[in-house]
Structure formats: C-alpha cells, structure tokens
N, C-alpha and C positions, 0 to 999 in steps of 0.2 A: 732242067738244071738241078742235080742234087742239091736238096738244103742240106745244111751243115750239122753234122751229128758226131757226137764223142762216141769215140768206139766203147763197145760193152766191156773190153778187156782194159780200158783207161777208167772208165767208170767205176769200175770193180776195184781199181788199185785204189783210186782216189776216197771211194766211202768204206770199203771193208778194212783199210787198214787202221782207221781211229775205233771200227768196231771192234774189229781183232782183239787190240789193245785191251779194251774193256771187257771183253769175253774172256781171255786168257786170264786177268786180273781176277774174274770171280771165281776162276777154279782153284786160288788161295785162298778164299776168304772163308774157308769154313772155319769161323771162331764164333764162339758162342757170345752172339749179339742181337738184342731185342729188334722188333721192328720200331720203325720213326714214330715216335708220337703223333697225334691226329688232334688239332685242338678243334670243337665246334662249340661254333658262336650262337649264343642264346639270342633272344627276340631283342631283350633289351642292349644288347651289346651292338647290333645294327642300327641303333641311333647314334648321331653325332658323327664327329671327323674321324675316330677311331686313331687317334694321333700316336696311342700309345702301343699300337700292333704294327707288325712289321709290314712293310709296302713291299710287295713283290715285284714292283715292277722299276720303282727308281734307283734299285742296285740287284745286282746279284748276291748281296752278302746277306741280304734279309734284315735290313736296318730297319727300327720303327721308323714312322712318318718324323716322332721328335727328333730323333739323331738325325735323320738325312738330309744332308744341307742342300736343298731343291724343293721345289715346289712340287707337292705330291699330294691327291685327292683319290679317295676312293668311296665307289657308288655299291651298296650291298644290295643283295637281288630283293631283300625285304624292302628297302627303301625305293629300290624301283616298282615295284609290285605295288606300293601304298600309293604313290603317285600315278597308276595306271599308265606308264610307259610303254608304247608298243615294240618300237626298233630300239636299237642301240643308240642310234643319234637321237632319238627322243630325250633319253637318259642321259647321254655325254654332255650335250648342248646344257643341261642342267649344272654344269660344273664352271668353275670360275673361267672365264674369259675365252671358253670354247664356242663359236658360233657355226652354224650348217651352212655348207655351200654346195650341197649334195643336189647333182643332176642327174638324168638317165642315161650322159654319156659318160660321167665318170663314176657312178656309181652313188659311194658314200666320200663324202669329201668334207672336212672341215676347214676353220680359220681359227689360229692361235699364235697370240704375242706379235700379230703385225703379218704372219706368213699363212698362206691357203694354199690348199690343193695337198695332193697325194705324193708330190715329190719334197713337201716338208712335214707331211704331218704322218707319223707311222702307225696303223693299224697292226693290231698282233691278236693271234688267240694262242693263249697258254705259252706265251712267249714267241712264237714263231710268227716268222713273218713269211707271208708271201709277196715276192717281188713285183713291183707296180708295172703293167703293160700298158702301154697308150693313155698313161694316166689315170687307169680305171682300177679301181678296189671295190670289191663286193661283197666281203666275208670277215666278222661274222657281221650279219644283219639284223635278227632278233636276240630278245635276253635271254631266254629260255634256254634253261640248262648249263646257266653260267652263275658261280656263285658271288662273285664281285665284277667291277669293271674298274681299273686302276687306270688314272691319268697321270701322268709327268710331261710338268709343262717346260719348256725352253729345251736348247739341245740333249737330244739324248744319245746323241752318234755312240759316245763312248760304251754304250752298252748295247747298242740295237744297229750302227751302223749307218750309210748315207742315208738322205731324207727324213731327217727327224728334227730339223732346226726349230719348230714352230711347239710341238708335241709328241711324245707316244701315247696312244691309247691300247690297253691291253685288255682283254675279256678273258677271267680266269675260269676254268671249267669247275663244276662241282666234281668233287673226288670221290671215287668208290670208299665205300664201308663197308664193314661187315655186318653191322647193326642195319636189320629190314628196316626200310621204310619206302612209302609209295606215295606220291602225290599225282592228281588228276585236276587241269583246268579245264572248264569250259567257258566260252564268251559268247555272246550274240551282241550286236550292235546296230548303228543307224548304215545305211547305204548295204543294207544286207550283208553286214559283216559277220563272219564266223571265226572262231578259231577253239584249237584243242589241244593242251599238253598232258603227257604224261611223264611220268618220272619214276625210275625205282633203282633200288640200291640194295644189297646185302651180301652175304657170304659166298664164295666160291670156293668150294673145297676145304680146307682144314686150314690152309695157308692163307688164301686169297680173297677178293671183294671184286664186286661186280657193279657197274651203274650204264643205264639205258636212260636217253632223253629222247622223246619223239615231239614233234610239233607240225600244227599245220593251219593255214588259215587262208580267206579268200573274202574279199569286198568286192563290192561295184561301185565303189569310189565316189567323188562328190562331182566329178564331171562325166558328160555323156562316153562310153564304151572306154570308162575309166575301172576297168576289171583290175584284179591283181589275184594273185595265188601264190604262194610258198608253203615249203615243208621242209622237214629235216627229220634225220634221226642220228643221234651221237652216242657213241658206245664207246664204253673203257673197261679197262680190267686192272688190278695190280695183284701181284703173289708173290712169297717170299720163298726164291729158289733155295737159298740155304741161310743159314743166319749172316745175316749181315746184307744180303744180295736179294734186292728186290727188282721185278720187272713190272713196268709199268705200259700198258698197250691201248690205242685207241684207234676207232675206226669210224669215219662219219661221211655224210653223203646228206648234201642240201639241193634244192631246187627254189627258184625264185624266178617269178612272172611278173613283176614289177607294171605298175600304172605305167601304160603307153601314153604319157602325157610329156611334152616337150614345152610348154608353157602356152600363155595366152597372149596376144597382141595387144600392145599398146594403142589407145586410140587419142590422137594427138597429143601424144608423149604421157599421158597419163594411164592408170589403170582403171579399167573399165568394167562397172559392177555387172550390166547385163551381158558381158560375155564371160561371165565366172564359169558357166556351168558347160562353155563348150570345149570341143576337142578338137583342133582341126589335124591332125593325123589321120594317117591313111585306116582305111577299114579295116586292111588286112594287115597291119603292123606288128611287127614282133620286137618284143623286148626279153630276153630269157638267158640267165645266169644258172649254172651247172658248177657244184664245187665238190669236190672229193679230197679227203685227208685220211691218212694213216701215219702213227707216229709208235714207236718202240724205244722205250728206254730203260737202260739198266742202270741201277744204281748199287755200287759198293760200298758198303761202310767200314773203310778200311781199318780204322781205329776210332777211338772216340773224339780224335780231334781232324781226321783225315776222310772226306768221302769221293770217289770218283764216279764220275756219271759219262754213259756215251746213249745220245739222242738220235735216232735215224727218223726221218720225216718226209714223208712224200706227201704232193699236192697235184691235184688236176683241176683245170679251170676251166670250161667252155662258156663262152660270152657269144650272145648273137642278138644284134640290132638289124632291123630292117624297118625303117620310118622316113617319114616326110617331117623334116626337123625345124626347118625357119618359116616364119609367118612375119607378115607386114600387112597392117592394114591400111587401103587405100581409102580416105575418106572422102573424095572427089566421086569416087566410081561405086562406095559403100562394099566393098569387098575385099576377102583376106587372100594376098598373092601368096602362094605356098612355094618352095624351092628347097635345094638339098636332099634329095631322095637319098638318104645314106644306106648303104647295107654295109655292114662290118661282123667280120667273126673273128673271135679271139680263140686261139687252142695253145693253151699253158702247161706244161709239165715242168715240177720242180722236186728235187730229191736234194735232200741237205742232211749233214750230221755235224753234230757238237759233241765234242770230247772236253769234258770238265773235270779240274780236280780243284777242291775246297780244303782249306786249311784253316781250322780254329784252334788258337792256341792262346786260349785267354783273354787277353788283351789285345791281340791282332787276329783279325780276320782278312784271309787271302783267297782269292779266286782267280784261277788263268783258265783258260780255253781256247781250243782251234774250231773254227766251224768253216765248211766247205762246203758247197752246194754246187750243182748243175740244173739251166734253166732251159729248157727248148721253147721257143715261143713263135707262132704263126700269125701272121695278119693276113685275114681275106678281106677285101673292099670292093666296091664299085666305083672308084675313083675314075672319073672326076666328080661323080655324084650329080648327073645330071637330070633333069625333070623339073618343070614348072607346072603350076594349076593355078586358077582364081575359083574361090568359093562365095556363096554368100556367108555372110557372119553369123546367121541361122538357118536350119531347115535345110543342110544342105548336102550333095552325096559325098561322104568322106573319099572316095574314088579309092584306089589302089596304087600300093607301093611300085609294082611292075610295069607302072608306066615309066618308069624310068630307060632311057636307051641304053645305060650302062650295065655290063654284066657284071654278076661278082665272081671276082677270081682271087686265086691266090697271091698275094702282092709281096710278102717279104718275110723270111723266117730268120730268127737269131739263135744263136747258143750262146748261152753264158754261162763262165765258169768265176764262181766267187773263193777269195778264202780269207777269213778274218780270223785274229791273233789279240787277245783282250786279256787285259789284268786290271784287275780292283784290289784295294789294300785299305782297309779300315782301323785303325790303330786309336784304341781307346786309352790315352795319355793317364788320366784320371776320371773320377766320377763326373767332372764337369766337362771334360774337353774329350770329343772325337775327332779327328782327323781323316779324311777321305782322299783318296787320289787314286785314278785311274787312267789306264791309254789302251786306246785300239788302233790298228792297223786294219785298212781293208784294201782288197786288192778285185778289181772288176775287170775280165776279159772276155769281148762280146766280138762274136764273129758272126756278120752277118750276110746274108744271101738274097739278093733281086730275083724273084721270080719271075719278074715280067720281060727281065732285058738282061744283057749281058755284062752291062755296066753296074756300078754302083755296088759292089761287093768289096768290104773290107773287114780288117780287123783292127779293133781300139782296145788299150787296155786305160783303166781309169785308177786312180790310188788315192788314199784319204790318210790322215792320220787325225786322230781325236784324242783329246784329254781333259780331264776333270780333277780338278783340286778344290778340295771343300773342308771347313769346320764348321761343326757345331759346339757350342758354349752355353752350357744347361746354367743359368742365373738362380735354379730351385730346382729341384725334381720333376716340376712339372712347367719350366719355362726354358726356353732356347732361342738364343739367337744364333744365325749361320750365316754364313758367306762363301761365295763358290766361283771358281773361275772355269768355264767349261768351252770346248771349240768343237764344231761339228761340220757337216759338208752336207749339201744336197747337189742333185744332179740338175743340168741344166734343164733336161727333159728326161721323162722315162727311159732307164737303162737298156730295158730290153727291147725297146723299140728305137734305138738311137739309129738316127741316120746318118748319110755322107756329109753332110752340110754339117751336122752337130760334134761329129766324131773326133775332129781335132781340138776340141773345149774339153778341158778338165772339170772337175768337181769344184763346185763352188765352194770357199770358206767362210765359215760362220763362227763369231767367238761372243760370249755372253760374260756379263758379271752380272752376280746378283747378291742380295741381301735381304734378310727376313726374319722374321719372329715368328713362334710359335707356343701357345699355352695352351694348357686345360686349367680348370678353375672348377671350385667346389667339388672338389673329388671328380671331376670329370663331366659335372653337369651342365659346363658351358667350356668350348672350345674355339679358339680362333687362330686365325693367321692371316699375316700380311707379308707382302713382297714386294720390292721395287727390283727392276732390270734394265740392262742396257745390252742390246743386240744389236750388233753389224755382220753385213754378209758382204762379203767381194765376191768379185768375177762373175756377176750375172751378166746377162749378154746384153750387150747396147749396141750401138752404131758406131763406125770409125769414122772420127770428127772430121778425116781429111778424105771420107768417102762413105758418105751415108747410105752408099748401096751395101756396103761389106760390112755383116755382123761381126763384129769381136767381144772378147773379155774384156771387161775393164769398168763397168757398171758396178754399183753398190747401193745397198739400202740399209736403213737401221731403224730400230724399233728400241723404246723405251716406254716404261709404263710401270703402273702400280695396281698391285690386286689386295682384294682382302676377301677373307672367307669366314662363316662363322656359324655355329651352332650352339644353341641353348636351350635349357629347359626352363621355361620362364616361371611356370607352376607346376603342382602334380595334373601328371595329363596332358600338359601342355609344352609344345617343342618348337622352336623357329629354327630354320636354314636358310640363311642369305650368304650372296656373295655378290661382289661389283668388281668389273675390271677397267681399267682406263689405258687406253694405246695409242702411242704417239708413234705412227709409222710413217717412213717417208721413203722415196728415192732421194740419195743423195748426189747420184750420176747416173743418168739413165738418158740416152739418145734412142728416138725410135724413127721410124720411118719419115725419111726427109729431112732426116737430121734435126727434128724436133727433140727439145729437151722437156723430159718430164722430172729434173730435180725439184723437190720440194713438194711434190705430187703424193698422193697414198696410194699404195698398191690395190688394185682391186679386191671387192668381198670383204674387206678389213674395215670393222666398226670402229669408232672412238671409243665406245662406251656399250658396255653388256651387263645386264643385272638379272639376276635370280632369286626367286623370294618363295619360300613354302612354310607354311603354319600347320601343323597339325596337331590334332586333339584326340586324347583317348579318353574313356568312360566307360566301366564295365566292359561289357560286348560290344561297346560302338567305338570307331574312331572315325573320324574326320580330317580332311586336307583341304588345302587351297593353296594356289601359287600362281606368280606370274612371271612372265619372261621377257625380258626387254633388249632388244638389240637396236644399236642406234644406225645411223643414216650411215651405207656404204655408196661407194663409187663402183661402176658397171666396170670401169676399163680404168688403164693406168694414165688417160688425158684427163680424167677427173673432170668431166663435161656432162656427166649423166649420173643421177642418183638412184638409190635404192631407198624409200623410204624407210625411216625408223619404223618399228612395229613394237606394240605390247600384246600379249595373248594372256588368257586368263584359264586357267584348269581347276578342278575340283575332283575329289573322291569321297565317297562315303561306305564305308564298310560294317558289315555287321558278322560278328560271330557268331553263328547258327548253334555251335557246340565247338567242344574242344577241338576237332578236327575240321570243321569247315567253316569258309570264310566266305560271305557272298558281298561283293564290291560293286557301286555304281561308279563311273568313270565318267567324267566331264570333260569334254576338251575344247577349247577355244569358246568359252562361255558367252563372249560377246560376240560372235559371229564374225571375228573382225577380217577385213579384206586384205591381205597383206603378200609381199612378194619375198621369199626365201633368197633368192638368186636370181641372175639374168640369164637368157639363153640368146646374145649378143643385145644389139641396141633397140631392138622392135619388140621385142617378147620378153616376158618376166614368168619364172614358175613362181605358180602363187600356192600359198600354203592350205592345208585342209579347212574345209566349213566348220560351222560348230555341228558336234557327234557326241552320242552319248552310246554308254557299251555296260552291258551288266555281265559280272562273272560269277563263277563260284570257283571255288578253290579247295579242294578235300583232301587232306594228309592224313596219313595213317603210320 
C-alpha cells in the first residue's frame, strides 16, 4: 500500500508562494539603510531576571518582560554555566514551576501549571517548533551554542499554536557576529564522563558573519550498562544582500544515544537502595535520536517602521527504540519479571514556511503572519510487543531484545498539512499603560494510511482559534501590574500519530485568567515577580456516562496557582535567585475505564509545590554557588492511589578565573547522594535521578 505523500507540485506551490513574495519584495529594497543593531550583553547583565530587556518568546513584538502581561522568564548562558547544568532540562527545571517528567519513551517532557507532557508543553528552538510525533520530543537536549532559554508560562497558543496550554520553552541560538571570538570547553567527571565544546564566530566577507558551535560528550552513567553518547554541530551565517536586506541561514546535525534505562523496580512498593545500580534492560538495547535542521530567513527593512521577513525551515528526525521496558519485582520468588519487548522507529520530515510583517508606528506595534508546514511521519513497531523473561535481582545475564517473537514492521504513516494565521498588536496608550491583543487560527489536516491492513485509513481536519487580551499598568518606571485573558488548545493525542479512534475528536479548549506584579528595585540590584492564575481546559477525553465502554469528549480539568520569582544582590559579590510555585490542579469531570470518576483527583506528574534556590558569591578571581531544588509529591496516575515521593537535591559549583580568558570550574551535583524518583514508568518501576557526581571543566575564551 502506498503511503500518503503530498505531490511535489503541490508542495512547491504551498511553500514557494510566500518565499517568492519575500524575494520579490527584496528586489525593491535597494535603499540606503543600515544593518540591524546587535546588542551584546555583558557579564553583569547576565545576572538577575532581566525584566527591562526584550523577551523574545513571550510575544512576537519584542516587548520587555516588564511590559509583557504574562509570566516570562529568561535563563542566560552565563547563568546556566555558573550552575553547572548539563542539559536543557536541568536548566529549565530551575525556573519557576517547571518540573521534569522525562522518560526514555517521550524524550524530554515537563510539567507546568497543572499540565504535563509534550501535548501541553511546547519545545522550540529559535522560535521554530518540530511537531510532536507519538508524544516524543528530543531536541534541543543540551545548552551548548545557545545564548539563552526563554520560558513563557500559561497558554502560548496565540504565538505558537496548539499544544502549549502549560508553557512554552524556547532555546535561542548564539547569533553570528563580525567581531572574532573563539571558545573551547573541556570537562571530565564521575562515571568516566567526558565532554568538549567548541564555538567560533567572525566576519564572512565584507557584509556577513558566521558562527559554528560543536559539542560532544559521553558517560558510563550511574547504573550498569548506563552508557550515553551525544554530539552535535550547529552552523549559521548572516549577510547583507543589499541595503536593508539581510539573509540568515543555519544548518545543524545532532545525534543522541541516551542512557538505555527504563527504571528501577519497586520492592514492596518502595524505592530499593540495593537495586540502585541495576539496569534490567536488554544487553543489546538501542535508544538513538538523530535530528537535522536547515533554515533560511530573508529580512527586508522596507522603511524604519516596516519590516517583512520570510523563513523557510526543514527538519528531519529519526528515532529508534529496541528495549525491554517493563519490570516487576517478585518478592516471593526473588526475581525481576520483565515484559514489553518494545521496538519502535520514527521517521519524521517537516518543511515549514513563515511569512511575517512587522509595523512599528511609534505608540503602536503590529505583527501579522502566515505559517504553513507539511509533515511526513512514519511509525514502525513490533506490536503487540511480545516477550517475557525473569532474571535475578543482581548478577544476571541481561539477555537480548530479539527474544521477542514479534517482527519490527512499518505500522502507519501520516501526512499532515498545517496552516496558521496570526496577528498581534501592542498599543502604548501613554507612559504608564500598554495594551496587548492577539489572535491566531490554526488548521491541521491529517491523512493517515495503515500499512499493515487495508482498513484504518482516514482523513481528519482539526481547527483552533486562540486569543490573548492583556494590559500592563506601570505604577512607576520600574514597577508593573498586569492582567491577561488568554485561550489555547491542546490535542487529545499527538497530531502526527492520530489514530482512527481519536480522529473524530476535536482539539481541547483552554482558557486562562492571570494577574501579576513585576518590580525592579535599587537600580536593578533586586527584581521580583508574582503571579496568580486560573486555567480551565474542556473537552478532554472521558467515558460516556451512559456507556462506559465508549470514549467521548466532555471531561474537564482546571488549575489555579501562585508563582513568585526573585533575584537580589544581597551585598557586594553576593546574589540570591529563588522561586516557588503552588499549583492546585484537579479534574473537574473525568470518567475512566469502568465508569470510575476521577473528579477531584490531581493529574499525574503534577506536584502541588516546587521550589528553587541558588546563592552565588564572587570575590576577585573566585566564584562559588550552591542551590537546592525541591519537587513535591506527585501521583503516578489519575487514580491518585500511588505517589512519587517528594525530593530535595543540593548542587554546588566553585569557579576560578585563571586569567582573563580561562575559567576553571568544579561542579558538584546531588551533594547528599539523594535516592529519588524523577517520574514513574508504570506502577511497578520508577526512573531514578542521578547519584552524587562531580565534574571539572575548563572554559577558554578569546
């Protein structure tokens, strides 16, 4: 059976029309206008909440965090380095209210504002989003090559489309600059961990600039057969084609082989320290992600007030899993029973184009755009994932994945065509009042072909409309009160892997009301924000109250909470960063199998409280930092019958500037060697956090 494919002619018409409009416009742009100004942040500016700086991800209008009527946070590369965070998720979960729920099956995943997973938390790189296939997101994974990471909490659909009710996370690349600079990072640590990074930027001809960032690392991990490998190369360039016309291009390749670890079985329902080092996966297990990305963006500064841009992007992702994924400890027999010999492969290609116009007419700023993309997704698996074995708790032969009786075969393929139209308007009424309004319409057309049978093929179209209305009132130049109403949507399952049973369901509807305050004190030496919010999401999947065997839309869940973030210079050389979030999330209406009501229960993987604290001290050539991360108790399922224990971990770093160009740093993670679970992988096994580990790095900059 042929898989669905968009014809080359149709694809060309869709993607080249906006590109052609932009290129044609550039032919008339030969007017004498300078290149855009580049702002370079110094080391001192990298501390604090940066409330007075533009927040690139909270809006397409470049509003500062102080003017933006939303909860937004920025992590700079300098802050991430000073804290010794190895992965993007390590850094992101130091922000307010974001907690880690990642597993080998979903790649990278977070919980925010009562909503969990990649259908509610959007991950982006430089504002571009790879649509989620089968609940999995793998990119970007590590922070090397990124200037900052932005977080926008609450529905972000008006800016980035469906699947963003909880938050969006946007990793922003380091930009090419004509001034030459080079940096090299070398690191070695516990479990034979090694990593190296290289970055360089400089002039390209008389009008352009380039940047190259490369990174590689490996580790043996804290468990048996816990090896991991990863590497990437990021390249970008920018050049002026004519006065007022600039071209930006990037080409990236990344490979990851994460730790092939799917959790540790519980013993009598509890974490067992004596099993902490064991890995019950197959000896020949496979976990591998490969991502490629290419981007070309043309900007035309038509006049000082008007800019038109066109961005064409291509993504390709390949993901492979071959693992024994489920474990249960049999206390009576003193064995670990293994099942679910799961083999899966994802092949995903996405081509997207964004045509955008920005108008800045003094007090009024407007941006309008059209996005279109095509995504081809193929899912290969060995369903029904047969295979079973029992091994001793320790000293066992891990066996082979290929003991499964089920062959790995292409299962289904989808072609998805998306269109989106958006508009944002910020109006500065006076020096005190800023009004923000935005609207967006998204349309997803999915064409699915079953590759194993003639039945199960279908076409489905999903639509959503989202709005945001907000206002910021400045009590003083450094103090803002704000309020906003926003709506959004999430898919009931990953759009790219929509099946026949879910094809009749529409996107869920979410709406939020939020109020907050933001303030800078003592000339920026102290900054703080606070927010209260109320979110409700309708049309989640529930069971028919008249026939519990049928799934229908009609369920709802809600979340309300308080978030506080602060950064303050306590004394010369001393700074503290702290945040806390309280989340009261529950299902208002939800029936599960058998007609059992979950109304009043808390969604899985959602803690009521989370806290982060980091204290930093600088003295001459030395800097030292220490911090804690607290995540409250979470339930492993909507039934709320089993919990993941709360945990607190402590980290520290000590840095010494050997010279103006060389920084030596010792990173210490999980100082107390806390035994804790990040998330569950079913009711009989939990994924454990890393053991205590240390790393020494040297970072050379020129």
